[in-house]
N, CA and C atoms as a LAMMPS dump frame, in Angstrom:
ITEM: TIMESTEP
0
ITEM: NUMBER OF ATOMS
237
ITEM: BOX BOUNDS ff ff ff
-5.0000000000000000e+02 5.0000000000000000e+02
-5.0000000000000000e+02 5.0000000000000000e+02
-5.0000000000000000e+02 5.0000000000000000e+02
ITEM: ATOMS id mol type element x y z
1 1 1 N -462.515 336.571 -9.912
2 1 2 C -462.054 335.271 -10.359
3 1 3 C -462.157 334.306 -9.201
4 2 1 N -462.719 333.107 -9.524
5 2 2 C -462.957 332.084 -8.553
6 2 3 C -461.528 331.598 -8.078
7 3 1 N -461.427 331.141 -6.853
8 3 2 C -460.259 330.686 -6.292
9 3 3 C -460.404 329.208 -6.064
10 4 1 N -459.316 328.376 -6.221
11 4 2 C -459.224 326.995 -5.949
12 4 3 C -458.133 326.752 -5.045
13 5 1 N -458.491 325.943 -4.042
14 5 2 C -457.439 325.699 -2.966
15 5 3 C -456.509 324.622 -3.526
16 6 1 N -455.226 324.913 -3.296
17 6 2 C -454.199 323.923 -3.739
18 6 3 C -453.245 323.716 -2.591
19 7 1 N -453.152 322.437 -2.175
20 7 2 C -452.161 322.05 -1.071
21 7 3 C -450.909 321.468 -1.599
22 8 1 N -449.819 322.056 -1.175
23 8 2 C -448.576 321.538 -1.636
24 8 3 C -447.677 321.301 -0.361
25 9 1 N -446.787 320.298 -0.537
26 9 2 C -445.832 320.081 0.566
27 9 3 C -444.407 320.487 0.034
28 10 1 N -443.744 321.29 0.865
29 10 2 C -442.413 321.61 0.569
30 10 3 C -441.564 321.451 1.895
31 11 1 N -440.157 321.421 1.697
32 11 2 C -439.407 321.238 2.885
33 11 3 C -439.465 322.59 3.637
34 12 1 N -438.986 322.47 4.871
35 12 2 C -439.013 323.646 5.813
36 12 3 C -438.288 324.845 5.283
37 13 1 N -437.197 324.577 4.671
38 13 2 C -436.343 325.752 4.134
39 13 3 C -437.042 326.468 3.092
40 14 1 N -437.749 325.741 2.219
41 14 2 C -438.551 326.413 1.092
42 14 3 C -439.756 327.157 1.645
43 15 1 N -440.399 326.504 2.672
44 15 2 C -441.507 327.246 3.305
45 15 3 C -441.051 328.574 3.953
46 16 1 N -439.936 328.498 4.691
47 16 2 C -439.401 329.615 5.381
48 16 3 C -439.037 330.709 4.346
49 17 1 N -438.416 330.303 3.258
50 17 2 C -437.988 331.24 2.283
51 17 3 C -439.196 331.968 1.618
52 18 1 N -440.298 331.175 1.33
53 18 2 C -441.557 331.732 0.817
54 18 3 C -442.17 332.761 1.779
55 19 1 N -442.219 332.369 3.114
56 19 2 C -442.779 333.255 4.023
57 19 3 C -442.015 334.596 4.092
58 20 1 N -440.649 334.4 4.103
59 20 2 C -439.779 335.655 4.31
60 20 3 C -439.941 336.562 3.046
61 21 1 N -439.873 335.965 1.867
62 21 2 C -440.002 336.761 0.619
63 21 3 C -441.364 337.44 0.537
64 22 1 N -442.422 336.728 0.917
65 22 2 C -443.762 337.338 0.889
66 22 3 C -443.799 338.466 1.866
67 23 1 N -443.283 338.258 3.124
68 23 2 C -443.322 339.3 4.054
69 23 3 C -442.537 340.554 3.666
70 24 1 N -441.358 340.264 3.002
71 24 2 C -440.535 341.33 2.452
72 24 3 C -441.268 342.212 1.472
73 25 1 N -442.09 341.569 0.69
74 25 2 C -442.815 342.16 -0.364
75 25 3 C -444.137 342.722 0.081
76 26 1 N -444.46 342.442 1.35
77 26 2 C -445.815 342.986 1.936
78 26 3 C -446.946 342.321 1.389
79 27 1 N -446.849 341.008 1.115
80 27 2 C -448.051 340.199 0.575
81 27 3 C -448.117 338.916 1.277
82 28 1 N -449.267 338.269 1.034
83 28 2 C -449.411 336.957 1.695
84 28 3 C -448.695 335.934 0.87
85 29 1 N -448.38 334.784 1.539
86 29 2 C -447.716 333.651 0.894
87 29 3 C -448.537 333.268 -0.348
88 30 1 N -449.835 333.194 -0.231
89 30 2 C -450.666 332.827 -1.357
90 30 3 C -450.478 333.662 -2.565
91 31 1 N -450.407 335.005 -2.329
92 31 2 C -450.294 335.931 -3.46
93 31 3 C -448.861 335.77 -4.066
94 32 1 N -447.855 335.64 -3.198
95 32 2 C -446.464 335.509 -3.595
96 32 3 C -446.377 334.155 -4.615
97 33 1 N -446.966 333.145 -4.15
98 33 2 C -446.933 331.932 -4.986
99 33 3 C -447.64 332.133 -6.243
100 34 1 N -448.811 332.812 -6.198
101 34 2 C -449.57 333.046 -7.373
102 34 3 C -448.734 333.822 -8.382
103 35 1 N -447.973 334.866 -7.877
104 35 2 C -447.18 335.68 -8.723
105 35 3 C -446.045 334.934 -9.327
106 36 1 N -445.456 333.988 -8.585
107 36 2 C -444.373 333.162 -9.113
108 36 3 C -444.874 332.341 -10.282
109 37 1 N -446.078 331.79 -10.109
110 37 2 C -446.624 330.81 -11.141
111 37 3 C -446.973 331.758 -12.405
112 38 1 N -447.576 332.928 -12.157
113 38 2 C -447.868 333.756 -13.269
114 38 3 C -446.61 334.18 -14.055
115 39 1 N -445.532 334.476 -13.354
116 39 2 C -444.359 334.761 -14.033
117 39 3 C -443.825 333.562 -14.89
118 40 1 N -443.948 332.402 -14.272
119 40 2 C -443.48 331.171 -14.919
120 40 3 C -444.324 330.843 -16.183
121 41 1 N -445.553 331.245 -16.133
122 41 2 C -446.434 330.867 -17.277
123 41 3 C -446.555 332.059 -18.23
124 42 1 N -445.718 333.088 -18.115
125 42 2 C -445.639 334.093 -19.183
126 42 3 C -446.488 335.387 -18.849
127 43 1 N -446.967 335.56 -17.671
128 43 2 C -447.79 336.702 -17.341
129 43 3 C -446.842 337.766 -16.672
130 44 1 N -445.601 337.867 -17.082
131 44 2 C -444.686 338.772 -16.435
132 44 3 C -445.131 340.289 -16.559
133 45 1 N -445.688 340.657 -17.691
134 45 2 C -446.201 342.003 -17.794
135 45 3 C -447.26 342.322 -16.78
136 46 1 N -448.199 341.491 -16.576
137 46 2 C -449.283 341.702 -15.646
138 46 3 C -448.695 341.79 -14.178
139 47 1 N -447.781 340.846 -13.95
140 47 2 C -447.129 340.762 -12.579
141 47 3 C -446.376 342.097 -12.337
142 48 1 N -445.701 342.553 -13.447
143 48 2 C -444.891 343.886 -13.266
144 48 3 C -445.783 345.01 -12.942
145 49 1 N -446.936 345.098 -13.636
146 49 2 C -447.84 346.248 -13.433
147 49 3 C -448.423 346.148 -11.976
148 50 1 N -448.79 344.942 -11.533
149 50 2 C -449.24 344.76 -10.152
150 50 3 C -448.186 345.223 -9.123
151 51 1 N -446.95 344.763 -9.383
152 51 2 C -445.838 345.038 -8.485
153 51 3 C -445.609 346.608 -8.487
154 52 1 N -445.634 347.208 -9.672
155 52 2 C -445.519 348.64 -9.7
156 52 3 C -446.568 349.399 -8.974
157 53 1 N -447.743 348.916 -9.137
158 53 2 C -448.935 349.575 -8.471
159 53 3 C -448.74 349.386 -6.946
160 54 1 N -448.331 348.265 -6.501
161 54 2 C -448.111 348.011 -5.066
162 54 3 C -446.989 348.948 -4.53
163 55 1 N -445.893 349.023 -5.33
164 55 2 C -444.866 349.969 -5
165 55 3 C -445.316 351.444 -4.886
166 56 1 N -446.043 351.823 -5.807
167 56 2 C -446.488 353.225 -5.74
168 56 3 C -447.412 353.394 -4.581
169 57 1 N -448.287 352.443 -4.281
170 57 2 C -449.144 352.599 -3.171
171 57 3 C -448.318 352.638 -1.833
172 58 1 N -447.416 351.764 -1.704
173 58 2 C -446.516 351.743 -0.514
174 58 3 C -445.797 352.942 -0.326
175 59 1 N -445.309 353.625 -1.305
176 59 2 C -444.43 354.845 -1.233
177 59 3 C -445.161 356.118 -1.631
178 60 1 N -446.471 356.094 -1.767
179 60 2 C -447.237 357.151 -2.217
180 60 3 C -446.824 358.467 -1.377
181 61 1 N -446.828 358.351 -0.019
182 61 2 C -446.622 359.512 0.75
183 61 3 C -445.17 360.051 0.579
184 62 1 N -444.119 359.24 0.321
185 62 2 C -442.844 359.691 0.027
186 62 3 C -442.781 360.493 -1.242
187 63 1 N -443.469 359.982 -2.278
188 63 2 C -443.511 360.619 -3.594
189 63 3 C -444.18 361.946 -3.439
190 64 1 N -445.271 362.033 -2.742
191 64 2 C -446.094 363.266 -2.542
192 64 3 C -445.252 364.26 -1.738
193 65 1 N -444.484 363.773 -0.789
194 65 2 C -443.658 364.745 -0.087
195 65 3 C -442.474 365.241 -0.909
196 66 1 N -441.948 364.461 -1.65
197 66 2 C -440.811 364.861 -2.534
198 66 3 C -441.233 365.609 -3.759
199 67 1 N -442.253 365.222 -4.368
200 67 2 C -442.718 365.872 -5.586
201 67 3 C -443.802 366.795 -5.515
202 68 1 N -444.538 366.697 -4.388
203 68 2 C -445.764 367.577 -4.214
204 68 3 C -445.54 369.057 -4.437
205 69 1 N -444.516 369.7 -3.812
206 69 2 C -444.321 371.084 -3.94
207 69 3 C -443.866 371.401 -5.439
208 70 1 N -443.177 370.591 -6
209 70 2 C -442.785 370.878 -7.379
210 70 3 C -443.969 370.897 -8.301
211 71 1 N -444.793 369.904 -8.033
212 71 2 C -445.956 369.764 -8.962
213 71 3 C -446.957 370.93 -8.796
214 72 1 N -447.103 371.27 -7.515
215 72 2 C -448.038 372.506 -7.323
216 72 3 C -447.522 373.788 -7.962
217 73 1 N -446.175 374.034 -7.799
218 73 2 C -445.562 375.153 -8.471
219 73 3 C -445.676 375.05 -9.904
220 74 1 N -445.556 373.968 -10.559
221 74 2 C -445.638 373.769 -11.965
222 74 3 C -447.047 374.017 -12.47
223 75 1 N -447.965 373.463 -11.784
224 75 2 C -449.444 373.666 -12.112
225 75 3 C -449.797 375.111 -12.037
226 76 1 N -449.383 375.808 -10.94
227 76 2 C -449.702 377.27 -10.771
228 76 3 C -449.039 378.073 -11.762
229 77 1 N -447.793 377.682 -12.174
230 77 2 C -447.09 378.451 -13.197
231 77 3 C -447.726 378.421 -14.578
232 78 1 N -448.512 377.336 -14.835
233 78 2 C -449.121 377.262 -16.128
234 78 3 C -450.498 377.974 -16.18
235 79 1 N -451.027 378.353 -15.072
236 79 2 C -452.352 378.973 -15.032
237 79 3 C -452.252 380.313 -15.655
């Protein structure tokens, strides 16, 4: 998808909040703002799926560690 540059002016508190929220979510401020606009324009489902995918990617190793042994045992038990 082609990108268009959009320049906006906000007060320092809003800019700080945007930076902090984006950092907490592990994304750029640009992506954070894009997601907010998508949510506001009715693309909540798409945003949810992206956030879920990001979450799964971020915690993949934790899930593998917690569920890996159980999955292997289940697969081998079915063979």
